[in-house]
C-alpha positions in Angstrom: 85.6 200.7 162.9 86.0 198.2 160.1 88.4 195.3 160.5 90.2 194.2 157.3 89.9 190.4 157.2 92.6 190.1 154.5 90.2 188.6 151.9 89.6 190.4 148.7 86.4 192.3 148.2 84.1 191.7 145.3 85.5 194.9 143.6 89.1 193.7 144.1 88.2 190.4 142.5 86.6 192.1 139.5 89.6 194.4 139.1 92.1 191.6 139.4 90.1 189.5 136.9 89.8 192.4 134.5 93.6 193.0 134.7 94.3 189.3 134.1 91.9 189.2 131.1 93.5 192.3 129.6 97.0 190.7 130.0 95.9 187.5 128.3 94.1 189.5 125.5 97.3 191.6 125.0 99.4 188.4 124.7 97.1 186.7 122.2 96.5 189.9 120.2 100.2 190.4 119.7 100.6 186.7 118.8 97.9 186.9 116.1 98.8 190.3 114.7 102.5 189.3 114.7 101.9 186.1 112.8 102.8 183.7 115.5 99.2 182.4 115.5 98.0 182.0 111.9 94.5 181.5 110.4 93.1 178.2 111.4 95.3 177.8 114.4 93.5 176.5 117.5 93.7 178.4 120.8 93.5 176.0 123.7 92.4 177.7 126.9 94.3 175.3 129.1 97.6 175.9 127.2 97.2 179.7 127.4 96.3 179.6 131.1 99.3 177.4 131.9 101.7 179.5 129.8 100.6 182.8 131.4 100.0 181.5 134.9 96.3 182.4 134.7 93.0 180.6 135.5 90.7 179.6 132.7 88.2 182.4 133.5 90.3 185.4 132.3 91.4 183.3 129.3 87.7 182.8 128.3 87.0 186.5 128.9 90.1 187.5 126.8 88.8 185.3 123.9 85.5 187.0 124.0 87.2 190.4 123.8 89.3 189.2 120.9 86.3 187.8 119.1 84.6 191.2 119.3 87.8 192.6 117.7 87.7 190.1 114.8 90.8 188.3 115.9 89.3 185.0 117.1 86.2 183.0 116.5 84.4 180.2 118.5 83.4 177.0 116.9 80.8 174.8 118.7 82.4 171.8 120.3 85.8 172.8 119.1 86.7 176.0 120.9 88.5 179.1 119.8 90.7 179.6 116.7 92.1 182.3 114.5 89.6 182.8 111.7 90.6 181.6 108.2 89.0 183.6 105.4 88.4 182.6 101.8 89.7 184.7 98.9 86.1 185.9 98.3 85.7 186.9 102.0 88.9 188.9 101.9 87.8 190.6 98.7 84.5 191.6 100.3 86.2 192.9 103.4 88.6 195.0 101.3 85.6 196.4 99.5 84.1 197.3 102.9 87.4 199.0 103.8 87.3 201.0 100.6 84.0 202.5 101.7 84.4 202.8 105.4 88.0 204.0 105.9 87.7 207.0 103.6 84.6 208.0 105.6 86.5 207.6 108.9 89.4 209.7 107.4 87.1 212.5 106.4 85.4 212.5 109.8 88.9 212.7 111.3 90.5 215.5 109.2 89.2 218.5 111.1 90.3 217.1 114.5 93.9 216.4 113.6 96.2 219.1 114.8 99.6 220.1 113.6 101.2 217.8 116.2 99.3 214.9 114.6 100.5 215.9 111.1 104.1 216.0 112.4 103.7 212.5 114.0 102.3 211.2 110.7 105.3 212.6 108.8 107.6 211.0 111.3 105.9 207.6 111.0 106.1 207.8 107.3 109.8 208.7 107.5 110.4 205.5 109.6 108.4 203.4 107.1 110.7 204.7 104.2 113.8 203.9 106.2 112.6 200.4 107.3 113.3 197.1 105.6 111.8 194.7 108.1 108.4 193.1 107.3 107.0 193.0 110.8 108.1 196.5 111.6 106.5 197.8 108.4 103.2 196.2 109.4 103.4 197.9 112.8 104.3 201.3 111.3 101.7 201.0 108.5 99.0 200.3 111.0 100.1 203.2 113.2 100.1 205.5 110.2 96.6 204.7 109.0 94.9 204.4 112.4 96.4 207.7 113.4 94.8 209.4 110.3 91.4 208.1 111.6 92.1 209.0 115.3 90.1 212.3 115.1 86.9 210.4 114.2 84.4 210.4 117.1 81.9 208.0 115.6 82.6 204.9 117.8 80.7 202.3 115.7 82.7 203.4 112.7 86.0 203.3 114.6 85.3 199.8 115.9 84.4 198.5 112.5 87.5 199.9 110.9 89.7 198.3 113.6 87.9 195.0 113.3 88.4 194.9 109.5 92.1 195.7 109.9 92.4 192.9 112.4 90.6 190.3 110.2 92.8 191.0 107.2 96.2 191.3 109.0 97.5 187.9 107.9 96.6 188.6 104.3 98.3 192.0 104.4 101.4 190.3 105.7 101.3 187.8 102.9 100.8 190.6 100.3 103.7 192.7 101.6 105.9 189.6 101.7 105.0 188.8 98.0 105.9 192.3 96.9 109.0 192.8 99.0 111.0 196.0 98.8 110.4 196.2 95.1 106.8 197.4 95.7 107.4 199.7 98.6 107.9 202.7 96.4 104.2 202.4 95.5 103.1 202.2 99.1 105.3 205.2 100.1 104.0 207.3 97.2 100.4 206.6 98.1 101.1 207.4 101.8 102.7 210.7 100.8 99.6 211.6 98.8 97.3 210.7 101.7 99.5 212.7 104.1 99.5 215.7 101.9 95.7 215.6 101.7 95.4 215.2 105.5 97.7 218.2 106.1 95.6 220.3 103.6 92.4 218.9 105.1 91.2 218.2 101.6 88.4 215.7 102.0 88.0 215.0 98.3 91.7 214.1 97.7 91.9 212.2 101.0 89.0 210.0 100.1 90.3 209.4 96.6 93.9 208.6 97.5 93.0 206.3 100.4 90.3 204.5 98.4 92.8 203.9 95.6 95.4 202.7 98.1 93.1 200.1 99.6 91.7 199.1 96.1 95.2 198.4 94.8 96.0 196.0 97.6 92.7 194.2 97.0 93.4 193.8 93.3 97.0 192.6 93.8 95.9 190.2 96.5 93.4 188.8 94.0 96.2 187.8 91.7 97.7 185.5 94.4 95.2 182.7 95.3 98.0 180.8 96.9 97.8 183.2 99.8 94.5 181.8 100.8 95.4 178.1 100.6 95.2 176.2 104.0 
């Protein structure tokens, strides 16, 4: 017969620590993607630990998780911060997206079922009815990542998500610059992508998605002020 001493086992400690790290990571991820934390902002472990009632250990682990996702970076002797990219770096990342995301989409097409097509159509309907910047960014991300959700190549999926994360701030700035006057272009391109997905037409899907990403890259290039500190 085993007597429970009331102290946590090693497994309990790991589980609790893992849950705390996930909670901290979720908080910081939302703050970065939502624009509360901006490129160049420092992330002080002690401040986050105090705000969330956590110890420093899960905060450090959460920062490692977010660094792998492209949302934070670590500078020697300075700690963690949200990465700040130059205009050239964003240009290159968008060129990477132009090549990798059409590949992920083609890999995904055959696995997307009718229920996925219906969900995509519903997300696009909500995008067209929306006039809020933050909500658009959420819905736009949901739309595109859902189109890639049938891809089973994990390294490709991870890279696509990382590239999306690293350019989130610049997408936000781009959408804010265009405002509602440019949403008709986004919606038209989304509709073309959706049509190709439903038809499972790999050629059109690649072409429409590549053009969609390329247009954003080119328009961002016309606004160097977006990249100023």
